[in-house]
Structure formats: C-alpha cells, structure tokens
C-alpha positions in Angstrom: 180.8 277.9 151.6 179.9 278.2 147.9 179.9 282.0 148.1 183.4 282.0 149.6 184.6 279.7 146.8 183.2 282.0 144.2 184.8 285.1 145.8 188.1 283.2 146.0 188.0 282.2 142.3 187.0 285.7 141.3 190.0 287.2 143.2 187.8 289.1 145.7 188.9 287.1 148.7 192.4 286.8 150.2 194.4 283.7 149.3 195.0 282.8 152.9 193.7 284.2 156.2 196.1 285.6 158.8 196.9 283.0 161.4 196.0 283.9 165.0 198.8 285.2 167.2 200.4 282.5 169.3 200.8 282.8 173.0 203.8 281.1 174.5 201.7 278.3 176.0 199.8 277.7 172.7 203.1 277.6 170.8 204.6 275.1 173.2 201.5 272.9 173.0 201.5 273.0 169.2 205.2 272.0 169.1 204.8 269.2 171.6 202.1 267.7 169.3 204.4 267.4 166.3 208.0 267.4 167.7 209.8 264.2 166.3 211.9 263.8 169.4 208.9 263.9 171.8 207.0 261.5 169.5 209.9 259.1 169.3 210.3 259.2 173.1 206.6 258.5 173.5 206.8 255.5 171.2 209.7 254.2 173.3 207.3 254.4 176.3 204.7 252.4 174.4 207.4 249.9 173.3 208.5 249.4 177.0 204.9 248.9 178.1 204.4 246.3 175.4 207.6 244.6 176.5 206.2 244.5 180.0 203.0 242.8 178.8 205.1 240.4 176.7 207.1 239.3 179.8 203.9 238.8 181.9 202.5 236.5 179.2 205.5 234.2 179.5 204.0 232.8 182.8 201.0 231.5 180.8 200.8 228.0 179.3 202.1 227.7 175.7 200.7 225.5 173.0 202.8 224.2 170.2 201.8 222.3 167.0 204.5 220.3 165.4 204.5 218.4 162.1 207.1 216.3 160.2 207.5 213.8 157.4 210.1 211.1 157.4 210.8 208.2 155.0 213.4 205.5 155.5 214.2 201.8 155.6 216.3 201.7 158.8 215.1 198.5 160.6 214.7 200.2 163.9 213.0 203.2 162.4 210.6 201.0 160.4 209.8 198.8 163.4 209.1 201.8 165.7 207.1 203.6 163.0 204.8 200.7 162.4 204.2 200.4 166.1 203.4 204.0 166.4 201.1 203.9 163.4 199.3 200.9 165.0 199.7 199.1 161.7 202.1 196.3 162.8 201.1 192.9 161.4 202.1 189.3 161.8 204.0 189.4 158.5 206.2 192.1 159.9 207.7 189.6 162.4 209.3 187.7 159.5 213.1 187.7 159.7 213.4 189.0 156.2 210.9 191.8 156.9 212.7 192.7 160.2 216.2 192.7 158.6 215.3 194.2 155.2 212.2 196.3 155.5 211.1 198.4 152.7 210.9 202.2 152.6 208.3 203.4 155.1 206.6 206.8 155.1 205.5 208.5 158.3 203.6 211.8 158.9 203.9 212.8 162.6 201.7 215.6 164.1 201.7 216.6 167.7 200.1 219.1 170.1 202.2 220.0 173.1 201.2 222.1 176.1 203.9 223.5 178.4 203.6 225.3 181.8 206.7 226.9 183.3 207.1 225.9 186.9 210.6 227.4 187.7 212.7 229.5 185.3 215.7 230.2 187.5 214.2 233.6 188.4 214.5 234.7 184.8 210.8 235.7 184.6 211.1 237.7 187.8 214.2 239.5 186.5 212.6 240.2 183.2 209.5 241.6 184.8 211.6 243.9 187.0 213.7 244.9 184.0 210.4 245.7 182.1 209.2 248.0 184.9 212.5 249.7 185.1 212.7 250.0 181.3 209.3 251.5 181.2 210.2 254.1 183.9 213.4 254.9 182.1 211.5 255.5 178.8 209.1 257.7 180.6 212.0 259.7 182.0 213.4 260.0 178.5 210.0 261.2 177.2 209.9 263.9 179.9 213.5 265.0 179.1 212.5 265.3 175.4 209.4 267.3 176.3 211.3 269.7 178.5 214.0 270.2 175.8 211.3 270.9 173.2 209.6 273.4 175.5 212.9 275.2 176.0 213.5 275.4 172.2 210.1 277.0 171.8 210.6 279.4 174.7 214.0 280.5 173.3 212.7 281.0 169.8 209.6 282.7 171.1 211.7 285.2 173.1 214.0 285.8 170.2 211.0 286.8 168.1 209.8 289.2 170.9 213.4 290.6 171.2 213.8 291.2 167.5 210.3 292.6 167.2 210.9 295.0 170.1 214.3 296.0 168.6 212.7 296.6 165.2 210.0 298.8 166.7 212.5 300.8 168.7 214.8 301.4 165.7 211.8 302.2 163.5 210.7 304.9 166.0 214.3 306.3 166.2 214.7 306.3 162.4 211.4 308.1 161.9 212.2 310.7 164.5 215.8 311.1 163.2 214.5 311.4 159.6 212.2 314.2 160.6 215.0 316.0 162.4 217.3 315.6 159.4 214.6 316.9 157.0 214.1 320.0 159.2 217.9 320.5 159.2 218.0 320.3 155.4 215.5 323.1 155.2 217.5 325.2 157.7 220.7 324.4 155.8 219.2 325.9 152.7 218.6 329.0 154.6 222.2 329.0 155.9 221.1 328.3 159.5 222.8 324.8 159.8 226.4 324.0 159.0 227.0 321.6 156.1 229.4 319.5 158.2 226.8 319.0 160.9 224.1 318.2 158.4 226.2 315.5 156.6 227.3 314.1 160.0 223.6 313.8 161.0 222.9 312.1 157.7 225.6 309.6 158.4 224.2 308.9 161.8 220.8 308.5 160.3 222.2 306.1 157.7 223.7 304.0 160.5 220.3 303.8 162.2 218.7 302.8 159.0 221.2 300.0 158.4 220.7 298.8 161.9 217.0 298.7 161.3 217.5 296.6 158.1 219.6 294.2 160.1 216.9 294.0 162.8 214.3 293.3 160.2 216.4 290.4 158.9 216.9 289.2 162.5 213.2 289.2 163.1 212.6 287.3 159.8 215.2 284.7 160.9 213.7 284.4 164.4 210.2 283.9 162.9 211.5 281.3 160.5 213.0 279.3 163.3 209.8 279.4 165.4 207.6 278.7 162.3 209.7 275.7 161.5 209.1 274.3 165.0 205.4 275.0 164.7 205.1 273.7 161.2 203.5 276.9 159.9 204.4 279.6 157.4 206.8 282.3 158.7 205.0 285.0 156.7 201.7 284.2 158.5 203.3 283.8 162.0 202.5 286.3 164.7 203.2 286.1 168.5 201.5 287.6 171.4 203.5 289.1 174.3 206.2 291.6 175.1 209.6 291.4 176.9 208.3 293.0 180.1 210.3 294.0 183.1 210.4 291.1 185.6 211.7 291.1 189.1 214.1 288.3 189.8 212.9 286.2 192.7 215.9 285.4 195.0 216.7 281.7 194.8 219.5 279.7 196.4 221.9 278.1 194.1 222.3 275.1 196.4 218.5 274.6 196.5 218.4 274.7 192.7 221.2 272.1 192.5 219.4 269.9 195.0 216.2 270.3 193.0 217.9 269.3 189.8 219.4 266.2 191.4 215.9 265.2 192.5 214.0 266.1 189.3 216.2 266.0 186.2 214.7 263.3 184.0 218.2 262.4 182.8 219.3 261.6 186.3 216.2 259.5 186.9 217.0 257.6 183.7 220.6 257.1 184.7 219.6 255.8 188.1 217.1 253.4 186.5 219.8 252.2 184.1 222.0 251.5 187.1 219.2 249.4 188.7 218.7 247.5 185.5 222.4 246.7 185.3 222.2 245.4 188.9 219.2 243.2 188.0 221.1 241.8 185.0 224.2 241.1 187.1 222.2 239.2 189.6 220.5 237.2 186.9 223.8 236.4 185.3 224.9 234.9 188.6 221.8 232.7 188.6 222.0 231.6 185.0 223.1 228.1 186.0 219.9 227.3 187.8 217.6 224.7 186.2 214.5 225.6 184.3 211.6 223.3 185.1 208.5 222.9 183.0 205.4 220.7 183.2 204.2 219.4 179.8 201.6 217.3 178.1 201.7 216.1 174.5 199.5 214.3 172.1 201.0 212.7 169.0 199.7 210.9 165.9 201.7 208.9 163.4 200.2 207.8 160.0 201.3 206.5 156.7 198.5 207.7 154.5 196.1 209.6 156.8 193.5 206.7 156.6 194.2 206.0 160.3 195.4 208.5 162.9 196.1 206.8 166.2 196.9 209.1 169.1 199.6 208.7 171.7 199.6 210.7 175.0 202.4 211.7 177.2 202.6 213.9 180.4 205.4 214.8 182.7 207.9 217.3 184.1 211.2 218.1 182.6 214.2 220.1 183.7 217.1 221.7 181.9 220.3 222.2 183.8 223.1 224.0 181.9 226.1 222.3 183.7 228.7 222.8 181.0 228.0 226.4 180.0 231.4 227.9 178.9 229.9 231.4 178.6 228.9 231.6 182.3 232.0 233.3 183.6 232.3 235.8 180.7 228.6 236.6 181.1 229.1 237.4 184.8 232.1 239.5 184.0 230.2 241.4 181.3 227.3 242.0 183.6 229.6 243.3 186.4 231.4 245.6 184.0 228.0 247.0 182.7 227.0 247.7 186.3 230.2 249.5 187.1 229.9 251.5 183.9 226.3 252.5 184.7 227.3 253.6 188.1 230.1 255.8 186.7 227.8 257.2 184.1 225.2 258.1 186.8 227.9 259.7 189.0 229.2 261.7 186.0 225.7 262.8 185.1 225.2 264.1 188.7 228.4 266.0 188.6 227.7 267.4 185.1 224.2 268.6 186.0 225.5 270.2 189.2 228.0 272.2 187.2 225.4 273.1 184.6 223.0 274.4 187.1 225.7 276.6 188.7 226.8 278.0 185.3 223.2 278.8 184.3 222.4 280.3 187.7 225.4 282.7 187.4 224.3 283.7 183.9 220.8 284.4 185.1 222.0 286.2 188.2 224.2 288.4 186.0 221.3 289.2 183.7 219.2 290.1 186.7 221.9 292.4 188.1 222.4 294.2 184.8 218.7 294.8 184.2 218.3 297.8 186.6 221.4 299.4 185.1 220.2 298.9 181.6 216.8 300.3 182.5 218.3 303.4 184.2 220.6 303.9 181.1 217.6 303.8 178.8 215.7 306.3 181.0 218.6 308.7 181.0 219.1 308.4 177.3 215.4 309.3 176.8 215.7 312.3 179.1 218.8 313.4 177.3 217.0 313.3 173.9 214.0 315.1 175.4 216.4 317.9 176.5 218.4 318.1 173.3 215.4 318.4 170.9 214.0 321.7 172.3 217.5 323.2 172.5 218.0 322.3 168.9 214.8 324.0 167.9 215.8 327.1 169.8 219.1 327.1 167.9 221.2 326.3 171.0 222.3 322.8 169.9 223.5 321.3 166.7 221.5 318.8 164.7 224.4 316.3 165.1 223.9 316.4 168.9 220.3 315.5 168.4 221.1 312.6 166.1 223.8 311.4 168.5 221.1 311.5 171.2 218.8 309.5 169.0 221.5 307.0 168.4 222.4 306.8 172.1 218.7 306.2 172.9 218.5 303.4 170.3 221.6 301.7 171.8 220.3 302.1 175.3 216.9 300.7 174.5 218.5 297.8 172.6 220.7 297.0 175.5 217.6 297.1 177.8 215.8 294.7 175.5 218.8 292.4 175.5 218.8 292.5 179.3 215.1 291.7 179.4 215.7 288.8 177.0 218.5 287.6 179.2 216.3 287.6 182.3 213.4 285.7 180.6 215.6 283.3 178.7 217.8 282.8 181.7 214.8 281.9 183.8 213.7 279.4 181.3 217.2 277.9 181.0 217.4 277.7 184.8 214.1 275.8 185.0 215.3 273.4 182.3 218.6 272.9 184.2 216.6 272.2 187.4 214.3 269.7 185.6 211.2 271.9 186.3 210.3 273.2 182.8 206.8 271.7 182.9 203.4 273.1 181.9 203.1 275.1 185.1 206.5 276.7 184.4 205.4 277.6 180.9 202.3 279.3 182.3 204.4 281.3 184.7 206.8 282.4 181.9 203.8 283.4 179.8 202.4 285.6 182.6 205.7 287.3 182.7 205.3 288.3 179.1 201.8 289.8 179.5 202.8 292.7 181.8 203.3 296.2 180.4 206.9 297.1 179.7 
C-alpha cells in the first residue's frame, strides 16, 4: 500500500486503473442498485408495509394521559371542584360561600384506556386497503425495475452497435487508404487516371467522415450508459458483440395474453380498482356506530398536597346520525370506482396495442436480418473480386473504393439489423412484462456467440 502511494506520487503509476468490462447482466445489476426510480418504488413498498403495521396496531388498546388547569368562581364549578378535590368543608355550605365563592384553582390529570369493540368495519377495510396498497406498491416496484433494465439493455446494445460500426469503418478506411496510396504511386507513373484517383480520394474522405461520426456516436452511447452506471465514460468498457440470433417463432396472441397476465402496470391498475371498491363499500357503512370500552382514572387537586383519585369504567358508542357529508362521500367513492375501472380497461387496451406494435417491429427486424446478412456477404465477395482485378490493371481504383464503400454500407446495415433484433427482443419482453433477471441472462447469452 505504501509502495503504491509512493509510485503514485512519483508519477510512476497510472492515475486510475481501467475499469473491468461490464457484461449486460453486471450492468443491469449495477444500475438497479442506484436507479432513483427503482429506489423510490422500493421505498413506496416499505411505506405501504409500514401502513399495514400501523393499521393492525389500531386493534390494540390505547392509553391517553390528559392534563388541564382551570381557575374560576362559577358557583357550580367551585362546588364540583371542591367535591372532586375531596376538600369540601362545613364552611363551604354557608349561603354566602355557595352564592359568592372565591376563585378556585384546579389541576386535573387523568389516565384513560380505550379498547375498540366495533368500528363500523373501518379497521377491516383499512387492513384490506393496506394489503392491496402493499401489492400495488410491489407492482410499481417491478414496473420500475423492468423499465430500468430496458434502459440499460438499450444503452448497452447502442454501445455494441456503435463499437461494431466503428471497427467496421476503421477496417474499411485502413484498406481504402492503402489502396489510394498505391494508386498515388501508380498515378505518378502515369498508370492511373487523375480523375479516378481524385474520385477515389473523395470516396475515402466520405468513409473517413463517416468513421468520425461513428466515433462520436460511440462516445455518446458510452456517456449514456456511463451515466446510468454512475461511472466515468472514459473508463467504461463493455463485453459482448451483436451476434446473429435466430428469431424464435412466437404467437402475437400469446404475447398479448402474457402481457395481460404479467404486466405490473395492469396488476397495479387492478389493485387500484379493488381498493376503490373497498372504499366505496366503506363509504356506504360510514353511518354505523363506533363502540369502545374505556376505563379512566382522574385526580383533581388545588396545590398537589392531596391527589384523590376517581375511577370510571364503561362502554361508549358514537353514532353519526346527522352527517351531511354522507351522500357526497358515497358519490365520490362511486365515481372513484368507475374511474378506476375505466383506467384499468384503458390500460388493458393500450398494452394490447403496444404489444402488437412492438411485435410487428421485432418481426420486421427478424425478416430483414437474413437479407442484410446476404447483402453484406455479397458486398464482401464483390470487394474480394475487385481488388485482384485492380492489381492486374483490369479495374479502376474508383471501382475498388466504391466496393469498399458498398461493403461498409452493407456491414453497417447488417449491424443495424442485428441491433434491431436484439433491441426488439428486449422491447418485446418489456411489453409482455417478462423482462426479469432470467430474461436478462438470455439476452446476455445472445451477445456471447460469435458473429
């Protein structure tokens, strides 16, 4: 440790070590640990669980401590206070004392224990709402986690796409630069036309500009992924390649059915509908009485030199007969239930359309992949045929550069198709509500095969 510090201060050690390359699964795990949306949704789950525990404790007895100070000369107040203080004397029966008592102080303290016997089903409703709220929060947490996973997958695949494109263009630029250099030497000997040479230079310049844009695209993709990971973009490296992947035949109707079963958003909407139903039923029962058993101990004193205690036990009920908010409350609860039903129905329809659209996009990417691969193979064959013909003097340098450019375009299109297949698969899993850890592992294995 000391030697490392000495080497660092002496400038003989690197300022920072290169970070290890991230696999897709490792990147997803790292983002889930720090994503604010996932953390917030997890806190909501903890909040809902605490609310459940709070509701359960309302069945337990409650103890209240009350204290008050009063001072007055009202005859009835003074008479009752002296009785409660157990300090009433014979002199207090005098008519003048009864009619014109002096100011009297009283300190009252009490301990009261209450046990709920019947709450008009409010506790049962709150407990059920607590369970439903906890499940809804858990669904929200899963939705946030799946959304975060997809953001990582999309950014990760973008890095692989731009990385593969940059490698392809660099290869084509290097080969084209070598061909143009050989044409320059031949032009000096009068063996290559100047028009062909300059046209080849222009084509090379186009490839070089494309490579510069690809380098900027890779930097932007890395910056986005690095921001999700909370690391430096300059030290970020990823592990994997956009490999060819066969598209497993899947039924659109089965995917829609899976989404309607598994999408966390639909589960949360269904739970919100159930919660609205519970609230509506409770609103209809809000006129029921609340019954509580209680016991109280009170003490009244003038100067704390004596503290006589009084005891009282009983059962009390509260019946809200004249509640003017009853009918509006029921109407509000009914409207909330109808709104939640409409929202759940709209969510089902929206998700069904979403799955269909994503499915068609993924299917299109799958259909274009063999064509893009065949085009890239033919472009490679064309270049391999042009280059020896050029060296034999039977083809112009411009034809070779055009073949290089055509191969770069064909390989770029193939990479785009590969990206479309992998990203479309991830998007389809997200739409179906199945982008879990196992799905991430499957997507990662698809990036490990040789292209």
